[in-house]
C-alpha positions in Angstrom: 4.9 -19.8 1.9 4.4 -19.1 -1.8 4.4 -15.4 -2.7 4.5 -15.6 -6.5 1.4 -15.4 -8.7 -1.0 -18.1 -7.4 -4.4 -18.5 -5.9 -3.2 -19.6 -2.5 -0.3 -17.4 -1.5 -0.6 -14.4 0.9 -2.2 -11.3 -0.5 0.6 -8.7 -0.9 -0.8 -5.9 -3.1 -4.2 -4.8 -4.3 -4.9 -2.3 -7.0 -8.0 -0.2 -6.3 -9.7 3.0 -7.4 -11.3 5.4 -4.9 -15.1 5.9 -5.5 -14.5 9.6 -6.1 -12.1 8.7 -8.9 -14.2 6.0 -10.4 -17.7 7.2 -9.9 -17.1 11.0 -9.4 -20.4 11.7 -7.5 -24.0 10.7 -7.3 -25.1 13.0 -10.2 -22.6 11.2 -12.5 -23.8 7.8 -11.3 -27.4 8.8 -11.9 -26.5 9.9 -15.5 -24.3 6.9 -16.4 -25.3 3.7 -14.6 -27.6 2.4 -17.3 -24.9 2.9 -20.0 -22.5 1.0 -17.8 -25.0 -2.0 -17.6 -25.5 -1.8 -13.8 -28.7 -3.4 -12.7 -29.4 -0.5 -10.4 -27.8 2.9 -9.7 -25.0 2.6 -7.1 -25.3 4.7 -3.9 -22.2 6.9 -3.9 -22.2 7.5 -0.1 -22.5 3.8 0.5 -19.8 3.0 -2.0 -17.4 5.4 -0.2 -18.2 3.8 3.2 -17.8 0.2 1.8 -14.6 1.2 0.0 -13.1 2.6 3.3 -14.1 -0.6 5.2 -12.7 -2.9 2.4 -9.4 -0.9 2.2 -9.0 -1.1 6.0 -9.5 -4.9 5.9 -7.0 -5.3 3.0 -4.4 -3.1 4.9 -5.0 -5.0 8.2 -3.7 -8.2 6.7 -0.5 -6.4 5.6 -1.3 -6.0 1.9 -0.1 -2.8 0.1 -2.9 -0.7 -1.4 -2.1 0.6 -4.9 -4.3 3.4 -6.2 -4.3 3.8 -10.0 -4.2 7.4 -11.4 -7.5 9.2 -10.9 -7.1 11.5 -13.8 -4.8 12.6 -16.6 -2.7 14.9 -14.4 0.3 12.5 -14.5 0.0 11.4 -18.2 3.5 12.8 -18.7 5.1 10.0 -16.7 4.0 7.2 -19.1 6.1 4.4 -20.6 8.5 5.2 -23.4 9.1 2.8 -26.3 12.6 3.1 -27.7 14.0 2.4 -31.1 17.6 1.0 -31.5 19.4 2.7 -34.3 22.4 1.2 -36.3 24.8 3.4 -34.2 23.5 1.7 -31.0 21.6 4.8 -29.7 18.1 4.3 -28.5 16.0 7.4 -29.0 12.4 7.6 -27.8 10.0 6.3 -30.5 6.7 6.8 -28.8 5.4 7.6 -25.3 2.2 6.1 -23.8 0.4 8.4 -21.4 0.0 7.3 -17.8 -3.8 7.6 -17.6 -6.7 6.0 -15.8 -8.7 3.2 -17.4 -6.1 2.8 -20.1 -3.6 0.2 -21.2 -1.3 -0.9 -23.9 0.4 -4.0 -25.0 3.7 -4.8 -26.7 5.5 -8.0 -27.7 8.7 -8.5 -25.7 11.5 -9.7 -27.9 15.2 -9.4 -28.5 14.6 -6.2 -30.5 12.1 -4.3 -28.3 13.0 -1.8 -25.6 10.9 0.3 -23.2 11.8 2.7 -20.4 10.4 5.5 -18.3 11.7 9.1 -18.0 12.8 10.5 -14.7 9.9 12.0 -12.7 9.7 15.1 -10.7 8.8 15.7 -7.1 5.1 16.0 -8.0 5.0 12.2 -8.5 4.4 10.4 -5.3 3.9 6.9 -6.8 3.7 5.4 -10.3 1.6 2.3 -9.7 0.8 0.1 -12.7 -0.5 -3.3 -13.4 1.8 -5.5 -15.5 0.6 -8.6 -17.2 3.3 -10.7 -18.8 2.2 -13.1 -21.5 4.6 -15.6 -22.8 4.1 -17.1 -26.3 5.4 -20.7 -26.6 6.4 -21.5 -30.1 8.9 -24.3 -30.4 10.9 -26.2 -27.8 13.6 -23.5 -27.3 11.0 -20.9 -26.5 9.0 -23.2 -24.2 12.2 -24.0 -22.2 13.2 -20.3 -22.2 9.8 -19.1 -21.1 9.5 -21.8 -18.3 13.0 -20.7 -17.2 11.9 -17.1 -17.0 8.8 -18.0 -15.0 10.8 -20.0 -12.6 13.4 -17.2 -12.4 10.7 -14.6 -11.7 9.2 -16.9 -9.0 12.5 -17.4 -7.3 13.3 -13.7 -7.5 10.0 -12.8 -5.9 10.5 -15.3 -3.1 14.0 -13.9 -2.4 12.7 -10.4 -2.3 9.9 -11.5 0.0 12.4 -13.1 2.4 14.7 -10.0 2.4 11.7 -7.8 3.2 10.7 -9.9 6.1 14.4 -9.7 7.2 
């Protein structure tokens, strides 16, 4: 069974937001739904019930539910971009906050580095969505990128088999 990124493999993880985190409450919906280009105002109580039912279905097939951060309370656990100095040290250059409805992009190369600081006991999970985009420019990069994709696929398959034990 394929478990890498594809349209036919088994669903393993789903990133979601709770209605209370996304919509806040009915008053907020009533104030914002037109600006968000909804055709009608969502019903908050119904959204909460539908979310609970949907989450139960997703969990019932064995998929892991990932909830993205509801607010800026954990912005201090964001991704750190490092700079390599001539002496080989790699101090922090900039830190991106771990915030809801946010994102960032960077080019992966032989001269780019990123990390994350150690987190405290207040952090239960640090769920993120990672999108890897490969740029093919020239035969060497095409072969390298295809090799990375195959390697990632094989690694995910092995991890899946180990988890199933």
